C-alpha positions in Angstrom: 156.1 109.4 -166.4 153.6 108.8 -169.2 150.3 107.3 -168.0 150.1 103.6 -168.2 146.4 103.6 -169.4 144.2 105.7 -171.6 143.0 108.7 -169.7 139.9 110.6 -170.7 138.2 113.5 -169.1 135.1 112.8 -167.1 132.2 115.0 -166.3 131.1 115.5 -162.7 127.3 115.1 -162.7 125.3 116.3 -159.8 122.7 113.8 -158.6 119.9 113.8 -156.2 118.3 117.1 -157.2 114.5 117.1 -156.5 112.1 118.1 -159.3 111.6 121.6 -157.9 115.3 122.3 -157.9 117.1 124.0 -160.8 119.9 121.9 -162.2 123.5 123.0 -162.5 124.4 125.5 -165.2 127.2 124.1 -167.3 130.0 126.5 -168.2 133.2 125.8 -170.1 136.6 127.6 -170.5 139.2 126.3 -172.9 142.7 127.7 -172.5 144.8 126.9 -175.6 148.5 127.4 -175.3 150.2 127.3 -178.7 153.3 125.1 -179.3 153.7 123.5 -175.9 156.2 120.6 -175.6 154.6 119.0 -172.6 157.8 117.5 -171.2 159.2 121.1 -171.0 156.1 122.3 -169.2 156.3 119.5 -166.7 160.0 120.3 -166.1 159.1 123.6 -164.7 158.5 121.8 -161.4 155.8 121.1 -158.9 154.9 124.7 -158.1 153.1 125.4 -161.4 149.3 125.9 -161.5 149.2 122.9 -163.9 150.5 120.6 -161.3 149.0 122.2 -158.2 145.5 122.7 -159.5 144.7 120.5 -162.5 144.5 116.9 -163.5 146.4 116.2 -166.7 147.4 113.5 -169.2 149.5 113.1 -172.3 147.6 112.9 -175.5 148.5 112.9 -179.2 147.7 115.0 -182.3 148.5 114.6 -186.0 146.1 111.6 -186.5 147.5 108.2 -187.3 150.6 108.4 -189.4 150.1 106.6 -192.7 146.4 106.6 -192.4 143.7 108.9 -193.7 143.6 110.8 -190.4 147.3 111.9 -190.7 147.6 115.6 -190.5 150.6 118.0 -190.2 151.5 119.2 -186.7 150.7 122.8 -187.5 148.5 125.3 -185.7 145.7 125.5 -188.2 145.0 121.8 -188.3 145.6 121.5 -184.6 143.3 124.1 -183.3 140.5 123.2 -185.8 140.8 119.5 -184.8 140.6 120.4 -181.1 137.5 122.5 -181.7 135.7 120.1 -184.0 136.6 116.7 -182.7 137.7 115.4 -186.1 140.9 115.2 -188.0 141.7 117.3 -191.0 140.7 114.7 -193.6 137.2 115.6 -192.4 137.3 119.3 -191.3 139.5 120.3 -194.3 142.0 122.6 -192.6 145.2 120.7 -193.5 147.7 123.5 -193.4 148.1 127.1 -192.2 146.8 128.6 -195.5 144.4 131.3 -194.5 142.2 130.5 -197.6 141.1 127.3 -195.8 137.7 127.1 -194.1 136.3 124.4 -191.9 134.0 122.0 -193.8 130.4 122.9 -192.8 129.6 119.2 -192.4 132.0 119.1 -189.4 131.3 122.3 -187.5 133.2 123.6 -184.5 132.0 124.0 -180.9 131.1 127.6 -181.7 128.5 126.5 -184.3 127.3 123.4 -182.5 126.7 125.3 -179.3 125.1 128.3 -181.0 122.6 126.0 -182.8 121.8 123.9 -179.6 121.8 126.8 -177.2 120.7 130.0 -179.1 121.0 132.3 -176.1 124.3 131.0 -174.9 127.2 133.6 -174.4 130.0 132.4 -176.7 133.5 134.0 -176.9 136.7 133.4 -178.8 139.7 135.6 -177.9 142.9 134.7 -179.6 146.5 135.7 -180.3 146.6 133.8 -183.6 144.1 135.6 -185.8 143.3 133.0 -188.4 141.5 130.9 -185.9 138.7 133.5 -185.9 139.4 135.3 -189.2 140.0 132.4 -191.5 139.6 128.8 -190.5 136.5 129.3 -188.3 135.3 132.6 -189.8 131.7 131.5 -190.4 131.5 129.3 -187.3 132.7 132.1 -185.0 130.6 134.8 -186.7 127.7 134.1 -184.3 129.9 134.5 -181.2 129.1 137.3 -178.7 132.8 138.0 -178.6 135.3 137.4 -181.4 138.6 139.1 -181.0 141.9 138.3 -182.7 145.5 139.3 -182.9 145.9 140.3 -179.3 149.0 139.9 -177.2 148.8 137.1 -174.6 148.3 139.6 -171.8 145.5 141.3 -173.7 143.9 137.9 -174.3 144.1 137.2 -170.6 142.7 140.5 -169.5 139.8 140.2 -172.0 139.1 136.7 -170.8 139.1 137.8 -167.2 136.6 140.5 -168.1 134.3 138.0 -169.9 134.5 135.6 -166.9 133.8 138.4 -164.5 131.0 140.3 -166.1 129.1 138.1 -168.7 127.2 134.8 -168.6 130.4 133.2 -170.1 128.7 130.0 -171.2 131.6 128.9 -173.5 134.9 130.7 -173.8 137.9 129.7 -175.9 141.2 131.6 -175.6 144.5 131.1 -177.2 147.9 132.2 -176.0 150.9 132.3 -178.5 154.0 133.3 -176.6 155.5 129.7 -176.1 155.3 129.0 -179.8 157.0 132.3 -180.7 159.7 131.7 -178.2 160.3 128.2 -179.5 160.6 129.3 -183.1 163.0 132.1 -182.1 165.4 130.2 -179.9 164.3 126.6 -179.5 164.3 125.0 -176.1 166.1 127.0 -173.4 165.5 129.8 -170.9 163.4 131.9 -173.3 161.1 129.0 -174.0 160.9 128.1 -170.3 160.1 131.7 -169.4 157.3 131.7 -172.0 155.8 128.6 -170.4 156.1 130.2 -166.9 154.3 133.3 -168.2 151.5 131.1 -169.7 151.2 129.2 -166.5 150.9 132.4 -164.5 148.2 133.6 -166.8 146.5 130.2 -166.4 146.6 130.7 -162.6 144.8 134.1 -162.9 142.1 132.5 -165.0 141.7 129.7 -162.6 141.4 132.2 -159.7 138.6 134.0 -161.6 136.8 130.7 -162.2 137.1 129.9 -158.5 135.7 133.3 -157.6 132.9 132.8 -160.0 132.0 129.4 -158.6 131.9 130.9 -155.1 129.6 133.7 -156.2 127.5 131.4 -158.4 127.4 127.9 -156.8 124.8 126.7 -159.3 127.4 126.9 -162.1 129.2 123.8 -163.1 132.6 124.8 -164.5 134.7 122.7 -166.8 138.2 124.1 -167.5 140.3 122.5 -170.2 143.9 123.4 -171.0 145.6 122.0 -174.1 147.8 122.8 -177.1 147.8 122.6 -180.8 151.0 120.6 -181.4 154.3 119.6 -179.9 157.8 120.5 -181.2 160.8 118.9 -182.8 163.8 117.7 -180.7 165.4 121.2 -180.8 162.2 123.1 -180.1 162.4 125.4 -183.0 160.1 123.6 -185.5 157.1 121.4 -185.9 154.9 120.1 -188.7 156.2 116.6 -189.0 155.2 113.3 -187.6 157.9 112.7 -185.0 156.8 111.5 -181.5 157.9 114.9 -180.1 155.8 116.9 -182.6 152.7 114.6 -182.1 152.8 114.6 -178.3 150.3 116.9 -176.7 148.3 117.1 -173.4 144.9 117.7 -171.9 144.5 119.2 -168.5 141.3 119.8 -166.6 139.9 121.0 -163.3 137.7 117.9 -163.3 139.2 114.4 -162.4 140.4 112.2 -165.2 139.4 108.6 -165.4 141.2 105.5 -166.4 139.0 104.0 -169.1 140.8 100.7 -168.8 143.3 99.2 -166.4 145.7 98.5 -169.2 146.7 100.5 -172.3 144.8 100.0 -175.5 147.5 99.1 -177.9 146.4 99.3 -181.6 147.7 96.1 -183.1 148.3 97.4 -186.6 150.0 100.7 -185.7 150.7 101.5 -182.0 152.7 104.5 -182.9 156.2 105.5 -181.5 156.4 104.3 -177.9 152.8 103.3 -178.1 151.7 106.9 -178.6 148.3 105.9 -180.0 147.3 104.2 -176.8 146.8 107.7 -175.4 143.7 109.8 -175.8 143.7 112.0 -178.9 143.3 115.7 -179.3 139.9 114.9 -180.8 138.6 114.1 -177.3 138.3 117.7 -176.3 135.2 118.6 -178.4 133.1 115.7 -177.4 134.0 116.3 -173.7 132.8 119.9 -174.0 129.6 119.0 -175.9 128.6 116.4 -173.3 129.4 118.8 -170.4 127.3 121.4 -172.1 124.3 119.0 -172.1 124.5 117.8 -175.7 124.0 114.2 -176.5 126.7 113.0 -179.0 125.2 111.9 -182.3 126.6 109.1 -184.4 126.0 111.1 -187.6 128.5 113.7 -186.4 131.2 111.2 -187.1 133.4 112.5 -184.4 136.9 111.0 -184.2 137.3 111.5 -180.5 135.8 108.9 -178.2 133.1 110.3 -175.9 134.3 111.0 -172.3 133.7 108.3 -169.8 131.0 108.8 -167.2 
């Protein structure tokens, strides 16, 4: 059942460290799974890594229909929104056209973290090449790792290598199999199998993070799992403003927190089935920035509310 209140990610802050003690070292892994209809993911059952090991909540993408923030439920706008914390009317990537570049006034996590943490180890490993080679070309140029056009298994193996043998301060990966399965056949066994494959790969990544935390207890790991967009009622398409296409999710290894005891219902435009009372896709970037020790600045004009806590 959809949560009855707005859920936002929280950050677990360690307290009580004496002045002589070194503070926790923040690390972040974002696992992006392209084209996930979340109801279909939930329907795989209780044995998934999603349900067994993560906290999660429904969210929305596509901005507010009929307002300046409205954007198509496509991969380009979705991934750039997730990584910048603003809608496409600000970041400028409003379609999948590979000629588009993020507006430098609204940089992605790659650029913000590189500027704030010059020695941080940043990586972006993706199946969908334009994330690195087009939309965020300049932003990701300073990454320690920037690899594109890999199969989902290659993406996973490369991510495991990064998590196992580098500082891995901030790592973004993107898996594309569920979206391809949906476009090919809509909802059905092929799509469900693609989701199972993605969930199994997620489990291997979570295992590696657990191993790393055991070997490096000073590291404070935030893992976020999300998607770029939902799908239409058949599962084959997306790009429009239906509830199914706009419904997404955020999952995390850290507890989620009810910001209020009742839903926040926008009076003017609550959205289909009160969709806009949920947290938005734009909440991911501010969550990561705060976890990585960055104070959120008003002049950044982020569209996602800061995480509670």
